[in-house]
Each structure stands twice: as structure tokens, then as C-alpha cells.
C-alpha positions as CSV (number, residue, x, y, z in Angstrom):
1,X,-75.2,6.3,-67.8
2,X,-76.2,3.7,-65.3
3,X,-73.5,1.5,-66.8
4,X,-70.9,4.2,-66.3
5,X,-72.0,4.8,-62.6
6,X,-71.9,1.0,-61.9
7,X,-68.5,0.8,-63.0
8,X,-67.3,4.0,-61.2
9,X,-68.6,2.7,-58.1
10,X,-66.9,-0.8,-58.6
11,X,-63.6,0.8,-59.0
12,X,-64.2,3.0,-55.9
13,X,-64.8,-0.1,-54.0
14,X,-62.1,-1.9,-55.2
15,X,-59.7,1.1,-54.4
16,X,-61.0,1.5,-50.9
17,X,-60.4,-2.2,-50.3
18,X,-56.7,-2.0,-51.6
19,X,-56.2,1.1,-49.4
20,X,-57.5,-0.6,-46.3
21,X,-55.4,-3.7,-47.0
22,X,-52.2,-1.5,-47.2
23,X,-52.7,-0.2,-43.7
24,X,-54.0,-3.4,-42.3
25,X,-51.5,-4.9,-39.6
26,X,-48.9,-7.2,-40.9
27,X,-48.4,-10.5,-39.2
28,X,-44.7,-10.4,-39.4
29,X,-42.3,-12.5,-37.0
30,X,-40.0,-10.0,-35.5
31,X,-36.3,-11.1,-34.5
32,X,-35.1,-9.9,-31.1
33,X,-31.4,-9.8,-31.0
34,X,-30.1,-11.0,-27.6
35,X,-27.6,-9.2,-25.7
36,X,-25.1,-11.7,-26.5
37,X,-25.8,-11.9,-30.1
38,X,-22.8,-12.1,-32.6
39,X,-24.4,-9.2,-34.5
40,X,-22.9,-7.0,-31.6
41,X,-19.3,-5.7,-32.2
42,X,-16.7,-6.6,-29.8
43,X,-15.8,-2.9,-29.7
44,X,-19.2,-2.5,-28.1
45,X,-18.5,-5.2,-25.7
46,X,-15.2,-3.8,-24.6
47,X,-16.5,-0.2,-24.2
48,X,-19.5,-1.3,-22.0
49,X,-17.0,-3.5,-19.9
50,X,-14.9,-0.5,-19.4
51,X,-17.7,1.6,-18.3
52,X,-19.1,-1.1,-15.9
53,X,-15.9,-1.5,-13.9
54,X,-14.8,1.0,-11.2
55,X,-11.6,2.9,-11.7
56,X,-8.5,0.8,-11.3
57,X,-10.2,-1.7,-9.0
58,X,-11.3,-5.3,-9.7
59,X,-14.2,-7.2,-8.2
60,X,-11.9,-9.5,-6.5
61,X,-9.4,-7.0,-5.2
62,X,-11.7,-4.1,-4.0
63,X,-12.9,-5.9,-0.9
64,X,-9.4,-6.8,0.1
65,X,-8.2,-3.2,-0.3
66,X,-11.2,-2.0,1.6
67,X,-10.2,-4.3,4.6
68,X,-6.7,-3.4,4.5
69,X,-7.3,0.3,4.4
70,X,-9.5,-0.2,7.4
71,X,-6.8,-2.1,9.3
72,X,-4.4,0.6,8.6
73,X,-6.9,3.2,9.8
74,X,-7.8,1.8,13.0
75,X,-4.9,-0.4,14.4
76,X,-2.5,2.5,14.6
77,X,-5.3,4.3,16.9
78,X,-4.6,1.7,19.5
79,X,-0.8,2.2,19.5
80,X,-1.3,5.9,19.8
81,X,-3.5,5.6,23.0
82,X,-0.8,3.5,24.5
83,X,2.0,6.2,23.9
84,X,-0.3,9.2,24.9
85,X,-2.0,7.6,27.9
86,X,0.6,5.3,29.1
87,X,4.0,6.3,27.9
88,X,5.9,4.5,30.6
89,X,4.0,1.5,31.1
90,X,5.4,-2.1,30.4
91,X,2.7,-2.8,28.1
92,X,3.6,0.2,25.9
93,X,7.2,-0.6,25.9
94,X,6.6,-4.3,24.8
95,X,4.4,-3.1,22.1
96,X,5.9,0.0,20.8
97,X,9.5,-0.6,21.8
98,X,10.2,-3.2,18.8
99,X,9.5,-1.6,15.3
100,X,7.2,-4.6,14.5
101,X,4.0,-2.9,14.6
102,X,5.0,-0.3,12.1
103,X,6.6,-3.1,9.8
104,X,3.3,-5.0,9.8
105,X,1.3,-2.0,9.1
106,X,3.7,-1.2,6.1
107,X,3.3,-4.7,4.9
108,X,-0.4,-4.2,4.7
109,X,0.2,-0.9,2.8
110,X,2.4,-2.7,0.4
111,X,-0.2,-5.3,-0.3
112,X,-2.7,-2.4,-1.2
113,X,-0.1,-0.8,-3.5
114,X,0.3,-4.1,-5.4
115,X,-3.3,-4.8,-5.6
116,X,-4.0,-1.6,-6.9
117,X,-1.3,-1.1,-9.4
118,X,-2.1,-4.7,-10.7
119,X,-5.7,-3.6,-11.5
120,X,-6.9,-2.4,-14.8
121,X,-5.9,1.3,-14.9
122,X,-3.7,1.0,-11.9
123,X,-0.8,2.7,-13.4
124,X,-3.0,6.0,-13.9
125,X,-1.7,7.8,-11.0
126,X,1.9,7.4,-12.4
127,X,1.0,9.3,-15.4
128,X,-0.6,12.2,-13.3
129,X,2.7,12.2,-10.9
130,X,4.5,13.1,-14.0
131,X,2.4,16.3,-13.9
132,X,2.8,16.9,-10.3
133,X,6.6,17.1,-10.5
134,X,6.5,19.1,-13.6
135,X,7.6,22.9,-12.5
136,X,5.8,24.3,-15.5
137,X,2.3,22.9,-14.1
138,X,0.1,23.6,-11.1
139,X,1.2,20.9,-8.3
140,X,-2.0,21.5,-6.4
141,X,-4.0,20.8,-9.4
142,X,-2.2,17.6,-10.1
143,X,-2.9,16.5,-6.5
144,X,-6.6,17.2,-6.9
145,X,-6.5,14.9,-10.0
146,X,-4.9,12.1,-7.9
147,X,-7.3,12.1,-5.2
148,X,-10.0,11.6,-7.8
149,X,-8.5,8.1,-8.4
150,X,-9.9,5.6,-6.0
151,X,-6.7,3.5,-5.6
152,X,-4.5,6.2,-5.3
153,X,-6.6,7.5,-2.2
154,X,-6.2,3.7,-0.9
155,X,-2.6,4.1,-0.8
156,X,-2.3,7.6,0.3
157,X,-4.4,7.5,3.4
158,X,-2.6,4.6,5.1
159,X,0.7,6.0,3.8
160,X,0.1,9.1,5.9
161,X,-1.2,7.3,9.0
162,X,1.7,4.9,9.1
163,X,4.6,7.7,8.7
164,X,2.8,9.8,11.4
165,X,2.8,6.7,13.7
166,X,6.6,6.3,12.8
167,X,7.4,9.8,13.8
168,X,5.2,9.5,16.7
169,X,7.1,6.5,17.9
170,X,10.4,8.2,17.3
171,X,9.0,11.2,19.4
172,X,7.8,8.8,22.2
173,X,11.5,6.9,22.4
174,X,13.2,10.3,22.4
175,X,11.0,11.7,25.3
176,X,11.7,8.6,27.3
177,X,15.4,8.6,26.9
178,X,15.7,12.3,27.7
179,X,12.9,12.5,30.2
180,X,11.0,15.2,28.2
181,X,7.5,16.2,29.7
182,X,4.4,17.2,28.1
183,X,5.0,14.9,25.1
184,X,1.3,13.8,25.0
185,X,0.5,17.1,23.4
186,X,3.1,16.7,20.5
187,X,1.9,13.1,20.0
188,X,-1.7,14.0,19.6
189,X,-0.7,16.9,17.2
190,X,1.5,14.5,15.3
191,X,-1.4,11.9,15.0
192,X,-3.8,14.6,13.9
193,X,-1.9,16.7,11.2
194,X,1.7,15.1,11.2
195,X,4.6,17.7,10.9
196,X,3.4,20.4,13.4
197,X,3.2,17.8,16.1
198,X,7.1,17.2,15.5
199,X,7.6,21.1,15.6
200,X,5.8,21.0,18.9
201,X,7.8,18.6,20.5
202,X,11.1,20.5,19.1
203,X,9.5,23.5,20.8
204,X,8.8,21.6,24.1
205,X,12.3,20.1,24.2
206,X,13.9,23.6,23.7
207,X,11.8,25.3,26.4
208,X,12.8,22.6,28.8
209,X,16.2,23.0,28.2
210,X,16.7,19.5,26.7
211,X,17.8,20.8,23.3
212,X,16.8,20.0,19.8
213,X,15.9,16.3,19.8
214,X,18.4,14.1,17.8
215,X,15.7,11.5,16.9
216,X,18.3,8.7,16.9
217,X,21.0,10.6,15.5
218,X,24.4,10.1,17.3
219,X,27.3,12.4,15.9
220,X,30.5,10.8,15.9
221,X,34.2,12.0,16.1
222,X,35.6,13.2,12.9
223,X,38.3,10.5,13.4
224,X,35.7,7.8,12.9
225,X,34.8,9.0,9.3
């Protein structure tokens, strides 16, 4: 009986030792895979790179685009001040008489377009434009999608400002040629919201007896055609 009890206790101790050794910490060298490890797939790298970059803007082009947008935003305001506050001054005539300021701003706009279009994803707005000009779809919804694309906004904002300035210059020149008063109101409205400013100028011309502005158009005799 004592022999059996001793044997039983011996096996219990051995079993307990085996169990403890099974749960004891194992000194194992863990291998940590670095981020550049070849074990990572190229697809993962491409996906992460796509997620990291801004939509349609490269790190090199973004600051240039930002600077050009700022130029096309603030430079026209000085030109508007000249036409509104001093329409008949020699300084306004020297600056806004030639079309050079509009051309210079247009060149800055062109640079924005080229930089944005050449960046990854830069042609994305072209695909959305196809939907905007699809009569079967909602045009306003398409434009909302376009304005979610950063490089489209970078193009569209200077686009609007430069065309407003172009029309404002035409109003200013016509008012000088035909001696139309209260032009400042039409110029301010044109700078603010565009076409309504032109409509206001047409109204001013009609009420003052000057007739509809030709805006540079000169009808020719039929014999000349």
C-alpha cells in the first residue's frame, strides 16, 4: 500500500512539473518585419501611396498651384479699384487700356490647368464633365461632384475671376467711349456676381438714352460682306 501511494505521488509530481513547464515562458526570438520588407506586396505599397496623396495634386505642383490661385484672386482686385474709383485717370488708362493684364492673368490660369491636369488623377474632371453635359442626368449634381475635386476648384475660381475682369474692362471701355454715367455700380456688381453686372450696365445705358452697348461690335454695310 505504501509502495502504491509513493508511486502515485511520484507520478503526480512529474505530471505537475510537466504541466508547469508547458505554460512556462518560451524564450523565442521574434522577427519583426520592417515596413520596407520584401514580404509586403507591391499592391499594398501602391494602395497606401494612393491613399496618401491628395486628389490630383502632387507635392511639387500643389504649392505652385496655390500661389497662382492667390495671384489670380488678388491681382484683379487692384484693377477693379482703378476702373471703379478712377475710371478716367491716366493711370487707369495706362494699365487697363491694353489687354495685357487680362492676358497675364490668363497665362497664370493656363499654368494652373496644365499642372493640375498632369498630376495623377488630373483628368478626373473630364469624366465628370461627360455626365454634366448628359441631358439624361442632373447637371447640378454633376457640378457638385466637380467641386469636390480640388484641382477643378483651382482651375474654376481663377476662370471666373478673369472672365469677370474681361467683361468689366469691356464695360469700362464702352462707358468711356459713349460717356455713360453710374458705371461704377455695374462694375461692382460684375466683379461680385458676373452677368447681372452686365445686365445692370445695359439698363443704365437704356435709361440714359445711350442705347444697347455694342461692346466692341461695329456693324458693317451689307456691301462689305
